[in-house]
C-alpha positions as a Markdown table, in Angstrom:
| # | Residue | x | y | z |
|---|---|---|---|---|
| 1 | Met | 1.4 | 2.3 | -10.0 |
| 2 | Thr | 1.9 | 5.7 | -8.2 |
| 3 | Gly | -0.6 | 7.8 | -6.6 |
| 4 | Gly | -0.1 | 11.6 | -6.5 |
| 5 | Gly | 0.6 | 14.0 | -3.8 |
| 6 | Cys | 3.3 | 16.0 | -1.9 |
| 7 | Met | 5.1 | 13.4 | 0.2 |
| 8 | Asp | 8.5 | 12.7 | -0.6 |
| 9 | Glu | 9.5 | 9.4 | -2.1 |
| 10 | Gly | 11.2 | 8.4 | 1.4 |
| 11 | Arg | 7.6 | 9.1 | 3.2 |
| 12 | Ala | 5.6 | 7.4 | 0.3 |
| 13 | Leu | 3.2 | 4.5 | 1.2 |
| 14 | Val | 4.2 | 1.1 | 0.1 |
| 15 | Leu | 1.4 | -1.5 | -1.1 |
| 16 | Leu | 2.9 | -4.8 | -1.5 |
| 17 | Gly | 1.0 | -7.4 | -3.7 |
| 18 | Thr | 1.6 | -9.7 | -6.5 |
| 19 | Ser | 0.1 | -9.9 | -9.8 |
| 20 | Gly | -3.3 | -11.8 | -9.8 |
| 21 | Cys | -3.9 | -10.8 | -6.4 |
| 22 | His | -7.5 | -9.6 | -6.3 |
| 23 | Leu | -7.4 | -8.5 | -2.9 |
| 24 | Cys | -4.3 | -6.3 | -4.1 |
| 25 | Asp | -6.5 | -4.8 | -6.8 |
| 26 | Lys | -9.0 | -3.7 | -4.5 |
| 27 | Ala | -6.2 | -2.1 | -2.1 |
| 28 | Glu | -5.2 | -0.3 | -5.0 |
| 29 | Ala | -8.5 | 1.1 | -5.8 |
| 30 | Leu | -8.8 | 2.3 | -2.0 |
| 31 | Leu | -5.3 | 3.9 | -2.3 |
| 32 | Thr | -6.5 | 5.6 | -5.4 |
| 33 | Gln | -9.5 | 7.0 | -3.8 |
| 34 | Ala | -7.6 | 8.1 | -1.0 |
| 35 | Ala | -4.9 | 9.5 | -3.0 |
| 36 | Ala | -7.5 | 11.9 | -4.6 |
| 37 | Ala | -8.8 | 12.9 | -1.3 |
| 38 | Arg | -5.2 | 13.5 | 0.5 |
| 39 | Ala | -2.0 | 14.3 | -0.8 |
| 40 | Phe | 0.3 | 11.5 | -0.6 |
| 41 | Thr | 2.3 | 9.4 | -2.5 |
| 42 | Trp | 2.3 | 5.7 | -3.0 |
| 43 | Arg | 3.8 | 2.9 | -5.0 |
| 44 | Tyr | 3.2 | -0.7 | -5.6 |
| 45 | His | 6.0 | -3.1 | -4.9 |
| 46 | Asp | 5.5 | -6.9 | -6.2 |
| 47 | Ile | 6.8 | -9.0 | -3.3 |
| 48 | Ala | 7.5 | -11.8 | -5.8 |
| 49 | Leu | 10.4 | -9.9 | -7.1 |
| 50 | Glu | 12.3 | -10.8 | -3.6 |
| 51 | Asp | 12.2 | -14.4 | -1.7 |
| 52 | Ala | 12.8 | -12.5 | 1.5 |
| 53 | Leu | 9.3 | -10.7 | 0.9 |
| 54 | Val | 7.5 | -13.8 | -0.1 |
| 55 | Ser | 8.4 | -15.5 | 2.9 |
| 56 | Gln | 7.5 | -12.6 | 5.2 |
| 57 | Tyr | 4.2 | -11.4 | 3.5 |
| 58 | Gly | 3.0 | -14.0 | 1.3 |
| 59 | Glu | 0.1 | -15.0 | 2.9 |
| 60 | Arg | -0.7 | -11.6 | 4.2 |
| 61 | Ile | -0.8 | -9.5 | 1.0 |
| 62 | Pro | -1.9 | -6.9 | 0.5 |
| 63 | Val | 0.1 | -4.9 | 3.4 |
| 64 | Leu | 0.4 | -1.4 | 2.9 |
| 65 | Leu | 3.6 | -0.1 | 4.7 |
| 66 | Leu | 3.4 | 3.4 | 6.5 |
| 67 | Pro | 6.2 | 5.8 | 6.2 |
| 68 | Asp | 6.6 | 5.7 | 10.3 |
| 69 | Gly | 7.0 | 1.7 | 10.2 |
| 70 | Arg | 3.5 | 0.6 | 10.5 |
| 71 | Glu | 1.8 | -1.8 | 8.7 |
| 72 | Leu | -1.6 | -2.0 | 7.6 |
| 73 | Asn | -2.9 | -5.5 | 6.9 |
| 74 | Trp | -5.6 | -6.5 | 4.8 |
| 75 | Pro | -8.6 | -6.0 | 5.3 |
| 76 | Phe | -8.0 | -2.1 | 5.4 |
| 77 | Ser | -10.6 | 0.4 | 4.5 |
| 78 | Leu | -10.6 | 3.8 | 2.9 |
| 79 | Leu | -11.0 | 5.2 | 6.6 |
| 80 | Asp | -8.3 | 3.4 | 7.7 |
| 81 | Ile | -5.8 | 4.6 | 4.9 |
| 82 | Leu | -7.1 | 8.1 | 5.4 |
| 83 | Ser | -6.7 | 8.0 | 9.2 |
| 84 | Ala | -3.2 | 6.7 | 8.8 |
| 85 | Thr | -2.0 | 9.6 | 6.5 |
| 86 | Asp | -3.6 | 12.1 | 8.5 |
């Protein structure tokens, strides 16, 4: 899933999650709200597609990767997302 905005793809936020993760669904909803308030691009990446990501993030998802290399670990709020994209 991708939210609209003006950031180029290299500057997009990446939500790491996987199918059946109810917290990931909540994080997606927050990102949708944040993208409506601020112009930025984000995409969803299923960690189940890569063993290395499952090892690194499997017990931490959802995790939001920011363009500057920082990570927002769950729980994060709408305000956290807005502050990170300011």
